[in-house]
Each structure stands twice: as structure tokens, then as C-alpha cells.
C-alpha positions as CSV (number, residue, x, y, z in Angstrom):
1,A,4.8,1.2,-0.7
2,R,3.8,3.1,-3.5
3,A,5.9,2.4,-6.6
4,V,5.1,4.0,-10.3
5,Q,5.6,1.8,-13.0
6,P,7.1,1.3,-16.7
7,D,4.1,2.4,-18.2
8,G,3.1,5.1,-15.9
9,A,1.0,3.9,-13.6
10,V,0.8,3.6,-9.9
11,A,1.0,0.9,-8.0
12,W,1.1,-0.3,-4.0
13,G,3.3,-3.2,-3.1
14,G,2.1,-6.1,-1.9
15,G,1.2,-8.2,-4.6
16,V,-1.8,-10.3,-5.6
17,R,-4.0,-11.5,-2.4
18,A,-7.1,-13.3,-3.9
19,M,-8.0,-14.4,-7.7
20,R,-10.8,-16.1,-9.3
21,L,-10.8,-17.0,-12.9
22,R,-14.5,-16.9,-14.5
23,L,-14.7,-19.1,-17.8
24,G,-16.6,-18.0,-20.9
25,S,-19.0,-20.4,-22.7
26,R,-18.5,-22.5,-25.2
27,G,-14.9,-21.5,-25.8
28,S,-15.5,-17.9,-25.6
29,D,-13.2,-15.9,-23.7
30,S,-12.1,-16.1,-19.8
31,T,-11.6,-13.3,-17.4
32,L,-9.4,-12.8,-14.9
33,I,-10.4,-10.8,-11.6
34,T,-7.5,-10.2,-9.1
35,G,-7.7,-8.0,-5.5
36,G,-4.6,-6.5,-4.4
37,A,-2.6,-5.7,-1.5
38,D,-4.1,-2.3,-2.4
39,G,-7.4,-2.3,-1.8
40,V,-8.2,-3.0,-6.1
41,L,-10.2,-5.7,-8.2
42,T,-8.9,-5.9,-11.8
43,Q,-10.4,-7.5,-14.6
44,W,-7.8,-9.3,-17.1
45,A,-8.9,-10.9,-20.4
46,V,-7.7,-14.4,-20.9
47,V,-7.2,-15.3,-24.2
48,D,-6.6,-18.1,-25.0
49,G,-5.0,-19.6,-21.8
50,T,-3.4,-16.4,-22.1
51,L,-3.3,-13.2,-19.9
52,A,-4.2,-10.5,-22.9
53,G,-4.4,-7.3,-20.7
54,K,-6.9,-5.4,-18.6
55,I,-10.5,-5.1,-19.4
56,T,-11.4,-2.4,-17.9
57,E,-9.8,0.3,-14.7
58,P,-8.5,-1.0,-11.7
59,V,-11.8,-0.6,-9.1
60,P,-10.1,0.6,-5.9
61,L,-12.4,-0.1,-3.0
62,A,-10.8,2.6,-0.7
63,D,-11.9,5.7,-3.2
64,R,-15.6,4.2,-2.5
65,R,-15.2,4.6,1.0
66,A,-17.4,8.0,2.7
67,A,-15.8,11.3,2.3
68,G,-13.8,12.4,5.4
69,T,-12.7,9.1,6.1
70,A,-9.6,8.7,7.6
71,F,-7.8,5.7,5.9
72,D,-4.8,4.2,5.2
73,R,-4.6,2.6,1.6
74,S,-1.3,-0.4,2.8
75,T,-3.7,-1.2,5.4
76,F,-6.7,-2.6,3.2
77,G,-5.8,-5.7,1.5
78,V,-8.3,-7.6,-0.5
79,R,-8.0,-11.2,1.4
80,A,-10.7,-13.2,-0.8
81,I,-13.0,-12.9,-4.1
82,D,-15.8,-14.6,-5.5
83,I,-18.2,-14.5,-8.4
84,V,-21.4,-14.9,-8.6
85,P,-22.1,-17.6,-11.8
86,G,-22.3,-15.6,-15.0
87,T,-22.8,-12.4,-13.6
88,D,-20.0,-9.2,-13.2
89,R,-21.1,-9.2,-9.3
90,V,-18.7,-10.1,-7.2
91,V,-18.2,-10.0,-3.4
92,A,-14.6,-8.8,-1.9
93,G,-13.2,-9.7,1.6
94,T,-10.4,-7.1,3.3
95,S,-7.9,-7.4,5.8
96,R,-9.9,-4.1,7.2
97,C,-12.3,-7.3,7.6
98,E,-15.1,-5.4,5.7
99,L,-17.2,-7.0,2.9
100,W,-18.0,-5.6,-0.6
101,D,-20.4,-5.9,-3.2
102,V,-18.9,-5.0,-6.2
103,D,-20.6,-4.9,-9.8
104,L,-17.3,-4.9,-12.3
105,H,-20.0,-4.3,-15.5
106,P,-18.5,-1.1,-17.2
107,E,-21.7,0.8,-17.5
108,R,-22.8,0.4,-14.3
109,E,-19.9,-0.1,-12.2
110,T,-20.7,-0.3,-8.5
111,A,-19.2,-1.0,-5.4
112,R,-20.2,-1.0,-1.9
113,V,-19.5,-1.9,2.6
114,M,-22.0,-4.7,3.0
115,T,-21.3,-5.1,6.5
116,R,-17.9,-3.7,8.8
117,G,-16.2,-5.2,11.4
118,H,-16.1,-9.1,10.6
119,A,-14.7,-10.3,13.6
120,A,-10.5,-11.2,12.1
121,S,-9.5,-10.4,8.2
122,L,-11.7,-12.3,5.9
123,R,-9.9,-14.6,4.3
124,A,-11.8,-16.5,1.8
125,A,-15.9,-16.1,0.0
126,C,-18.2,-18.2,-1.8
127,W,-21.4,-17.3,-3.7
128,H,-24.0,-20.0,-3.2
129,P,-24.2,-21.9,-6.2
130,S,-27.5,-21.1,-7.7
131,D,-28.6,-18.2,-5.2
132,P,-27.5,-14.9,-6.5
133,N,-27.9,-13.5,-3.4
134,R,-26.6,-16.1,-0.6
135,F,-22.9,-16.0,-0.1
136,Y,-20.4,-17.8,2.7
137,T,-17.4,-16.5,4.4
138,A,-14.5,-17.6,6.4
139,C,-11.9,-15.5,8.6
140,T,-9.0,-16.1,10.3
141,S,-10.6,-16.3,14.0
142,G,-12.8,-19.7,13.0
143,A,-15.9,-17.7,12.3
144,V,-17.8,-19.1,8.8
145,H,-20.7,-16.6,8.0
146,A,-23.7,-17.5,6.0
147,W,-24.8,-13.8,4.2
148,D,-28.2,-12.3,2.4
149,A,-26.4,-10.3,0.0
150,E,-29.9,-8.5,-0.8
151,K,-30.9,-7.7,3.2
152,T,-26.8,-7.1,3.9
153,A,-27.6,-9.1,6.9
154,M,-26.1,-12.6,7.9
155,T,-28.1,-15.2,8.4
156,K,-25.8,-18.2,10.3
157,R,-23.2,-17.9,11.7
158,C,-20.5,-21.5,13.1
159,S,-17.6,-21.2,14.9
160,L,-14.1,-23.5,14.4
161,A,-11.2,-24.6,16.6
162,F,-9.0,-23.0,13.5
163,A,-8.4,-20.5,11.7
164,A,-10.4,-20.5,8.3
165,T,-8.7,-19.6,5.1
166,S,-10.5,-20.8,2.4
167,I,-14.4,-22.2,1.9
168,T,-16.0,-23.5,-0.9
169,V,-19.6,-24.6,-1.2
170,G,-20.8,-27.5,-3.8
171,G,-23.8,-29.7,-3.8
172,D,-27.4,-30.2,-5.3
173,A,-28.2,-26.2,-5.9
174,E,-31.6,-27.4,-6.7
175,S,-31.7,-28.4,-2.6
176,D,-30.8,-26.9,0.3
177,A,-30.7,-30.3,1.7
178,Q,-27.8,-31.6,0.0
179,M,-25.6,-28.3,0.2
180,H,-22.1,-28.7,1.3
181,V,-20.0,-26.1,3.1
182,A,-16.1,-27.1,2.9
183,V,-14.1,-24.6,4.8
184,G,-9.9,-25.1,4.6
185,G,-6.8,-23.9,7.9
186,E,-4.0,-22.5,7.6
187,N,-2.5,-26.1,9.1
188,G,-4.4,-28.2,6.8
189,E,-7.5,-29.0,8.4
190,V,-10.6,-29.3,6.7
191,L,-14.2,-29.7,7.5
């Protein structure tokens, strides 16, 4: 439901659905990026471990949709976000099965849909640790996808026997042979 906050700002009910902390380099302040049930990404300053306020105005993904598209904001929740290390670039998955590529830098703020029609609610996303154009997603249908962000194309797909709710990528960033993708499920599964 739509609600007016004490400061007059309009907010939508449903809460925060995804967040990532981008650590500052060498002791500098960090940034928290949140995605809400309202389809909005927000950057927050974190100073000395304390949430210090918004860095920029929130970025509503819904407002970036093509003009004339029917849209019900209450069903458009951000479900997964991840940040390309060292950048302002974010991948966001939504409950409407869309995948968004978002640049949160204040001087070049952009958001574009990379793909629609993911098999189910996209619950997790993770960038490759060294390739800024490769990332992975997991959804509640049990599908895991590898993506090429530059080409906006899926490069690999794997089906699991459980609903995937989290994903992470790690290993030797210089050698794909040493990379590992871990996926977690809603009932405690890990693969």
C-alpha cells in the first residue's frame, strides 16, 4: 500500500527485499544499496558503521519502463541485487521476472531491462569477481543462469531440484577452471 512518511516522502509497503554493502577502500566510508518491494533502489551512506542518510534520490525501476506499458507498482518488487566490484553498476532481479542493469552514479544514472521472462521470481544475483560483464542469477523455479551483460544474453542454464534463493561466485578470479558457483535453497539446500 502507498504510504506518506513523516518527512512527506511517498513510500510503498512491503519492506526491503534485497541489500548489498559496498565497502569503502582503505578505511573510507561504505555504501549500502537497498532494493524494496516498491521496485526502488536506494543508496545509503554508511559512516563509522552507522547509516548516515541517502546519497542520491531513490531510483524507481518502474518509472524507467516504456511509456504506455501497463504497470502495477505493488507487484514490482526488487528481489535480488549485486554490485560490480569497484563501480556504481548494479544488477537487479525483480518479482516480475525481469533483470535490470542499473548505473547508480549520480552523474550518469541509467537503468535498462536486460531481459524479461525469467522462469520465476528472480531471488538472487551475483557478479563474476573479475569480469564486469558476467554475472549469475538464481530463481524460485530452480533455474540458475549465467549471463553476458554486454550482449544481454544468457550464456548457460542449469536446472536444480529445489527453489533457489541465493547464489555466490568465488575462487580464482584469473582462472575460470578454479571458479565455483554456490546456490542455496529455501529449505536449506546448498549445491
